Structures are given as C-alpha cells and as structure tokens.
C-alpha positions in Angstrom: -6.9 115.4 -144.4 -8.4 113.0 -141.9 -11.2 115.4 -141.0 -12.1 115.8 -144.7 -12.3 112.0 -145.0 -14.6 111.8 -142.0 -16.9 114.5 -143.3 -17.1 112.8 -146.6 -18.1 109.5 -144.9 -20.7 111.2 -142.7 -22.2 112.9 -145.8 -22.3 109.5 -147.5 -24.0 107.9 -144.5 -26.5 110.7 -144.3 -27.3 110.4 -148.0 -27.7 106.6 -147.5 -30.0 107.2 -144.5 -32.2 109.6 -146.6 -32.5 107.0 -149.4 -33.4 104.2 -147.0 -36.1 106.4 -145.5 -37.5 107.5 -148.9 -37.9 104.0 -150.2 -40.9 103.0 -148.0 -42.4 106.5 -148.4 -42.2 106.2 -152.2 -43.6 102.7 -152.1 -46.6 103.8 -150.0 -47.2 106.8 -152.1 -47.1 104.8 -155.4 -49.0 101.7 -154.4 -51.4 103.0 -151.6 -52.0 106.7 -151.6 -52.1 107.3 -155.4 -54.8 104.6 -156.0 -56.7 105.8 -152.9 -56.7 109.4 -153.9 -57.9 108.5 -157.4 -60.7 106.4 -156.0 -61.9 109.3 -153.8 -61.5 111.8 -156.6 -63.7 109.7 -159.0 -66.3 108.6 -156.5 -66.9 111.5 -154.1 -68.7 114.4 -155.6 -71.2 117.0 -154.4 -74.0 115.2 -156.1 -73.1 112.0 -154.2 -73.2 113.8 -150.9 -76.5 115.4 -151.7 -78.0 112.0 -152.7 -76.8 110.6 -149.4 -78.2 113.5 -147.4 -81.7 112.9 -148.9 -81.9 109.3 -147.6 -83.3 108.8 -144.1 -81.3 105.7 -143.5 -78.0 107.4 -143.9 -79.2 110.4 -141.9 -80.1 108.1 -139.0 -76.7 106.4 -139.3 -74.9 109.7 -139.3 -77.0 110.9 -136.3 -76.2 107.7 -134.4 -72.5 108.0 -135.1 -72.3 111.6 -133.8 -74.5 110.8 -130.8 -72.4 107.7 -129.9 -69.1 109.7 -130.3 -70.4 112.5 -128.1 -71.7 110.1 -125.4 -68.4 108.2 -125.4 -66.4 111.4 -125.0 -68.6 112.5 -122.1 -68.4 109.1 -120.3 -64.6 109.0 -120.9 -64.3 112.5 -119.3 -66.5 111.5 -116.4 -64.4 108.5 -115.7 -61.0 110.0 -116.5 -61.1 113.3 -114.7 -61.7 111.8 -111.2 -59.0 109.2 -111.9 -56.6 112.0 -112.8 -57.5 114.0 -109.7 -57.0 110.9 -107.5 -53.7 110.1 -109.1 -52.5 113.7 -108.5 -53.5 113.6 -104.9 -51.7 110.3 -104.4 -48.6 111.6 -106.1 -48.6 114.6 -103.7 -49.2 112.4 -100.7 -46.8 109.5 -101.6 -44.4 111.1 -104.0 -44.2 110.5 -107.8 -41.6 107.8 -107.5 -43.7 105.6 -105.1 -46.8 106.1 -107.2 -44.9 105.2 -110.4 -43.4 102.1 -108.7 -46.7 101.0 -107.3 -48.4 101.3 -110.7 -45.6 99.3 -112.3 -46.0 96.6 -109.7 -49.8 96.6 -110.2 -49.4 96.1 -113.9 -46.8 93.3 -113.4 -49.1 91.5 -111.0 -52.1 91.9 -113.4 -50.0 90.5 -116.2 -49.0 87.5 -114.1 -52.6 86.9 -113.1 -53.6 86.9 -116.8 -50.7 84.6 -117.6 -51.2 82.0 -114.8 -54.8 82.5 -113.8 -56.2 83.0 -110.3 -55.2 79.7 -108.9 -51.8 79.6 -110.6 -52.5 76.5 -112.7 -55.4 77.4 -115.0 -53.7 77.1 -118.3 
C-alpha cells in the first residue's frame, strides 16, 4: 500500500515538472516564434531574393561577410592549434592536474588584477 502511494506521488511530481517545463515553451512559441515565422513567411520570397541578388551593394556586403568569416576562421585556427599543441605537451610533461591547477591560479590572478589594478589601489 505504501509503495502504491509513493508511485502515485512520483507520478504527480513528474506531471507537475512536465507542466512547469511546458509553460515557458508555450509562452515562447505563442509570443515569439509564431509572430517571427509569420513575418518571415510573408516577407521572404524568391522574388525578394532575386531582387537582392541583382543589387551590387548587397552583393558586396554578402561577399564581405563571407570573406570576413573565412578569414576569422583561418586566423582562429592558426592561433588555436599551436595553443592546443603547447597545452598537450605541457599536460604530458607536468601532468593534467598540475596544468589544470596552474591555469586556475592564472585565471584567479588575472581576475584579481582586473579587480584591484596593477598597483592594488587603482579603483
């Protein structure tokens, strides 16, 4: 009898949890996604894309966007891959625990420097 009561309470709590999670999802769906989808449905057509593709100004903006994204990706990889290799070599040399602890201490000291300034009284 006691197990049946516990199962009933758990089922009720589970249902309450589902309802609590569904409320924000329904709110977002009704007041954010539904209007957004309607705006896109009414404004984005094949004719609009064709019209934009014919304008040199928008073509230059699109080219710049893709060029900048590609360059940013390349520069990030050029900076990140050596950093990953150095981190791996240090973890092999020092051990992962020491590397993790050293990085945590570095971040702590960096935060303290930002909080107090270089001389300790620059607020």
